[in-house]
LOSE-277729 format. One record per residue (C-alpha): residue in one letter; residue number from 0; x, y, z. Coordinates in Angstrom, 3 decimals. Example, Ala and Ser with C-alpha at 12.3 -4.5 7.8 and 13.67 -1.06 7.14 Angstrom:
2
VODO   dodren   marvex         xx         yy         zz
VODO        A        0     12.300     -4.500      7.800
VODO        S        1     13.670     -1.060      7.140
end
This chain:
265
VODO   dodren   marvex         xx         yy         zz
VODO        M        0    138.523     17.790    180.201
VODO        S        1    142.033     18.900    179.413
VODO        K        2    140.920     19.882    175.894
VODO        R        3    138.078     22.027    177.194
VODO        K        4    140.392     23.560    179.732
VODO        T        5    142.904     24.390    177.031
VODO        T        6    140.204     26.046    174.869
VODO        F        7    138.912     28.079    177.801
VODO        T        8    142.399     29.176    178.658
VODO        L        9    143.008     30.250    175.040
VODO        I       10    139.804     32.268    174.841
VODO        T       11    140.526     33.895    178.191
VODO        T       12    144.002     34.807    177.013
VODO        V       13    142.684     36.346    173.747
VODO        I       14    140.100     38.398    175.610
VODO        A       15    142.722     39.562    178.068
VODO        L       16    145.053     40.544    175.231
VODO        I       17    142.232     42.480    173.421
VODO        I       18    141.453     44.332    176.638
VODO        L       19    145.141     45.045    177.223
VODO        F       20    145.722     46.204    173.573
VODO        N       21    142.630     48.393    173.687
VODO        F       22    143.801     49.915    176.968
VODO        F       23    147.119     50.914    175.429
VODO        G       24    145.440     52.118    172.143
VODO        L       25    146.949     49.406    170.004
VODO        L       26    143.524     48.496    168.498
VODO        T       27    142.687     52.056    167.376
VODO        P       28    143.978     51.655    163.754
VODO        L       29    142.084     48.385    163.457
VODO        K       30    138.856     49.955    164.729
VODO        R       31    139.280     52.871    162.326
VODO        G       32    139.686     50.445    159.429
VODO        V       33    136.605     48.496    160.401
VODO        F       34    134.546     51.674    160.782
VODO        F       35    135.891     52.929    157.433
VODO        L       36    134.761     49.763    155.680
VODO        I       37    131.354     50.011    157.306
VODO        D       38    131.037     53.671    156.213
VODO        I       39    131.989     52.744    152.641
VODO        S       40    129.461     49.912    152.539
VODO        V       41    126.694     52.053    153.970
VODO        G       42    127.618     54.916    151.611
VODO        R       43    127.454     52.668    148.589
VODO        I       44    124.098     51.317    149.614
VODO        S       45    122.835     54.860    150.193
VODO        G       46    124.317     56.014    146.843
VODO        V       47    122.512     53.273    144.939
VODO        G       48    119.259     54.236    146.640
VODO        D       49    119.792     57.901    145.820
VODO        Y       50    120.527     56.994    142.193
VODO        F       51    117.280     55.102    141.728
VODO        L       52    115.387     57.840    143.535
VODO        Y       53    116.974     60.415    141.177
VODO        K       54    116.009     58.352    138.114
VODO        K       55    112.443     58.085    139.362
VODO        E       56    112.206     61.834    139.974
VODO        L       57    113.725     62.565    136.558
VODO        H       58    111.183     60.300    134.846
VODO        Q       59    108.331     61.981    136.689
VODO        K       60    109.624     65.413    135.646
VODO        K       61    109.691     64.263    132.010
VODO        V       62    106.122     62.999    132.289
VODO        D       63    105.045     66.304    133.866
VODO        L       64    106.786     68.310    131.125
VODO        V       65    105.148     66.262    128.366
VODO        L       66    101.745     66.729    130.001
VODO        E       67    102.324     70.464    130.477
VODO        N       68    103.465     70.820    126.858
VODO        H       69    100.370     68.990    125.657
VODO        Q       70     98.152     71.286    127.724
VODO        L       71     99.917     74.367    126.339
VODO        E       72     99.449     73.097    122.766
VODO        E       73     95.731     72.588    123.421
VODO        K       74     95.439     76.113    124.848
VODO        L       75     97.287     77.554    121.840
VODO        L       76     95.005     75.692    119.432
VODO        Q       77     91.928     76.876    121.315
VODO        N       78     93.230     80.476    121.247
VODO        Q       79     93.724     80.216    117.482
VODO        V       80     90.197     78.862    117.045
VODO        D       81     88.760     81.628    119.244
VODO        T       82     90.744     84.293    117.375
VODO        T       83     89.533     82.987    114.008
VODO        R       84     85.932     82.927    115.204
VODO        L       85     86.208     86.479    116.512
VODO        E       86     87.673     87.672    113.215
VODO        L       87     84.844     86.014    111.265
VODO        L       88     82.220     87.423    113.621
VODO        D       89     83.779     90.874    113.398
VODO        E       90     83.738     90.700    109.597
VODO        E       91     80.088     89.569    109.601
VODO        N       92     79.127     92.315    112.058
VODO        K       93     80.772     94.982    109.908
VODO        N       94     78.899     93.681    106.867
VODO        L       95     75.579     93.600    108.771
VODO        R       96     76.082     97.100    110.153
VODO        A       97     76.808     98.395    106.657
VODO        Q       98     73.659     96.698    105.315
VODO        L       99     71.530     98.201    108.103
VODO        F      100     73.008    101.637    107.412
VODO        F      101     72.150    101.246    103.724
VODO        F      102     68.526    100.337    104.452
VODO        E      103     68.219    103.272    106.852
VODO        K      104     69.077    105.606    103.969
VODO        F      105     67.119    103.648    101.331
VODO        P      106     64.093    102.102    103.059
VODO        S      107     62.903     98.870    101.446
VODO        V      108     61.568     95.458    102.349
VODO        H      109     64.572     93.215    102.811
VODO        I      110     65.378     89.768    104.183
VODO        G      111     68.663     88.814    105.806
VODO        A      112     70.032     85.449    104.713
VODO        Q      113     73.019     83.158    105.088
VODO        V      114     74.908     81.606    102.188
VODO        V      115     74.626     77.839    102.676
VODO        G      116     75.852     76.500     99.335
VODO        R      117     77.674     77.231     96.105
VODO        T      118     77.858     75.565     92.695
VODO        I      119     81.095     73.930     91.614
VODO        D      120     80.253     74.137     87.908
VODO        P      121     83.010     76.195     86.223
VODO        L      122     80.420     77.672     83.825
VODO        E      123     78.150     78.947     86.596
VODO        T      124     78.528     80.996     89.763
VODO        I      125     75.390     80.371     91.782
VODO        I      126     74.954     80.423     95.546
VODO        T      127     72.202     79.011     97.754
VODO        L      128     70.556     81.007    100.539
VODO        N      129     68.729     79.684    103.597
VODO        K      130     65.656     81.849    102.918
VODO        G      131     62.923     81.155    100.364
VODO        S      132     59.358     81.853     99.303
VODO        V      133     57.916     81.546    102.826
VODO        D      134     60.261     84.414    103.746
VODO        N      135     58.972     86.565    100.828
VODO        V      136     61.990     85.946     98.603
VODO        Y      137     61.012     86.115     94.910
VODO        I      138     62.610     85.594     91.516
VODO        H      139     64.476     88.682     90.188
VODO        N      140     65.027     90.052     93.711
VODO        P      141     68.457     91.731     93.925
VODO        V      142     70.884     90.468     96.554
VODO        I      143     73.357     92.824     98.208
VODO        I      144     76.057     92.989    100.846
VODO        S      145     77.576     95.868    102.796
VODO        S      146     76.431     99.363    101.755
VODO        G      147     74.232     98.322     98.853
VODO        I      148     76.832     96.429     96.828
VODO        L      149     75.061     94.174     94.331
VODO        I      150     76.256     90.566     94.140
VODO        G      151     73.470     89.007     92.039
VODO        E      152     69.776     88.254     91.670
VODO        V      153     67.440     85.456     92.756
VODO        I      154     66.725     83.032     89.898
VODO        S      155     64.680     80.344     91.683
VODO        T      156     63.040     79.748     95.038
VODO        L      157     61.918     76.919     97.291
VODO        P      158     59.911     77.319    100.485
VODO        H      159     63.030     77.568    102.641
VODO        A      160     65.846     78.192    100.138
VODO        S      161     66.670     80.234     97.055
VODO        M      162     69.276     80.255     94.299
VODO        V      163     71.171     83.430     93.461
VODO        R      164     73.044     84.012     90.199
VODO        L      165     76.112     86.144     90.867
VODO        I      166     77.042     89.066     88.639
VODO        N      167     80.101     87.231     87.278
VODO        D      168     78.007     84.288     86.034
VODO        N      169     78.128     83.880     82.264
VODO        T      170     74.359     84.328     81.938
VODO        S      171     74.122     87.395     84.190
VODO        K      172     72.966     90.558     82.386
VODO        I      173     72.125     93.717     84.344
VODO        G      174     71.316     97.198     83.098
VODO        A      175     73.939     99.590     84.487
VODO        M      176     75.066    103.190     84.483
VODO        V      177     78.477    104.834     84.769
VODO        I      178     78.754    107.610     87.328
VODO        N      179     80.423    110.053     84.936
VODO        G      180     79.502    113.305     83.259
VODO        D      181     77.390    111.531     80.639
VODO        K      182     75.732    109.014     83.001
VODO        S      183     76.593    106.425     80.356
VODO        I      184     74.204    103.501     80.051
VODO        G      185     75.284     99.949     79.259
VODO        L      186     74.865     96.284     80.122
VODO        V      187     76.950     94.550     82.794
VODO        E      188     77.648     90.910     81.950
VODO        G      189     79.556     88.112     83.651
VODO        G      190     82.379     86.138     82.134
VODO        Y      191     82.266     82.474     83.214
VODO        G      192     82.933     83.441     86.822
VODO        L      193     86.279     84.987     85.848
VODO        G      194     85.316     88.639     85.552
VODO        V      195     82.679     91.283     84.913
VODO        H      196     82.489     93.734     82.039
VODO        M      197     80.149     96.458     80.846
VODO        N      198     79.165     96.401     77.191
VODO        F      199     77.251     98.716     74.815
VODO        I      200     78.645    101.963     76.205
VODO        P      201     78.319    104.649     73.512
VODO        Q      202     81.694    105.256     71.855
VODO        N      203     81.485    109.055     72.108
VODO        E      204     81.027    109.115     75.910
VODO        V      205     83.986    109.463     78.275
VODO        V      206     84.611    106.534     80.604
VODO        T      207     87.780    106.406     82.672
VODO        P      208     89.338    103.876     85.070
VODO        G      209     88.002    104.412     88.592
VODO        D      210     84.483    105.400     87.510
VODO        I      211     81.800    103.756     89.651
VODO        I      212     79.188    101.525     88.017
VODO        V      213     75.663    101.264     89.488
VODO        T      214     72.420     99.636     88.432
VODO        S      215     70.404    101.766     86.007
VODO        G      216     66.946    100.567     87.083
VODO        L      217     66.234     99.297     83.548
VODO        T      218     66.346     95.606     84.498
VODO        E      219     63.243     93.880     85.846
VODO        G      220     63.186     93.800     89.645
VODO        M      221     66.471     95.714     89.918
VODO        P      222     66.240     99.148     91.575
VODO        R      223     68.447    101.999     90.463
VODO        G      224     71.629    102.939     92.312
VODO        L      225     72.965     99.608     93.629
VODO        I      226     76.730     99.638     93.371
VODO        I      227     78.233     96.981     91.088
VODO        G      228     81.914     97.903     90.859
VODO        K      229     84.376    100.302     89.300
VODO        V      230     85.999    100.619     85.909
VODO        E      231     89.378     98.945     85.715
VODO        V      232     90.185     99.067     81.984
VODO        V      233     88.430    100.755     79.039
VODO        E      234     88.574     99.032     75.639
VODO        K      235     87.757    101.082     72.525
VODO        Q      236     87.967    100.000     68.899
VODO        P      237     88.028    102.605     66.096
VODO        H      238     84.838    102.829     64.026
VODO        E      239     82.903    100.704     66.521
VODO        P      240     79.628    102.192     67.844
VODO        F      241     80.257    100.983     71.403
VODO        Q      242     83.119    100.707     73.856
VODO        Q      243     83.619     98.169     76.634
VODO        A      244     84.806     98.511     80.223
VODO        I      245     86.317     95.732     82.302
VODO        L      246     85.049     96.085     85.861
VODO        E      247     86.378     95.289     89.289
VODO        P      248     83.454     94.156     91.484
VODO        L      249     83.431     95.872     94.863
VODO        A      250     82.242     92.623     96.507
VODO        D      251     84.492     89.629     97.056
VODO        L      252     82.297     87.146     95.219
VODO        S      253     84.389     84.195     96.351
VODO        H      254     83.728     84.743    100.063
VODO        L      255     80.076     85.474    100.750
VODO        T      256     78.485     84.638    104.089
VODO        T      257     75.728     87.084    105.090
VODO        V      258     73.602     88.872    102.484
VODO        S      259     70.345     90.792    102.187
VODO        V      260     67.624     90.134     99.634
VODO        I      261     65.703     93.250     98.562
VODO        S      262     62.129     92.029     98.258
VODO        S      263     60.678     95.386     97.186
VODO        S      264     61.792     99.005     97.092
end
């Protein structure tokens, strides 16, 4: 009993002293210290939470930026594709309009066709069209682009396709005429797909660079007046009966898409 009484007395004394010290403000520094430690602990806990929250937000922003960048790249690619398609369509439309204008001035039976193939033989320059005999395409029919610019002639047909030998093919031979004072006659021949020249021009007739070359109408199935190209260089040898002209075709024979086959004039 005495031990319990002693403990009770001690606790009572401590409580009384705490009350007394608090009354006189002696515990204020201690309370401030305790509250300071609590604030620091709470602040650290809050700081750690804010840090992880910041990291999470930063990661999400990176993910959003990557996604946005990917979407922008897709839009840019699609814009480039659309622009390319529009340019190709615009080029085709210009070519078609020029062909229609030509046939308005020179009425003839003609068939529009698409180029669907091309030979890879270095000795030949032959293209394939998606129109054939069922479309009234025949052998020796001339094939043009734009405002009556000759690119070649049909050499074989199938029901739904035809083969066209271009004017720069090594076996291409077309009767032609120079638009000059003499209306010089000659033969336009291809050179293994590398160029076009006009042979058998009389030596005494004047041919100059820039002169336009057209079909003469002296080749089977080939009407007169289709434009072939223009004179680039004239080659003359003394005492030779003929001179030769190297031509620049007015058609880009490497990039053909939409053509017209003249079935009959």
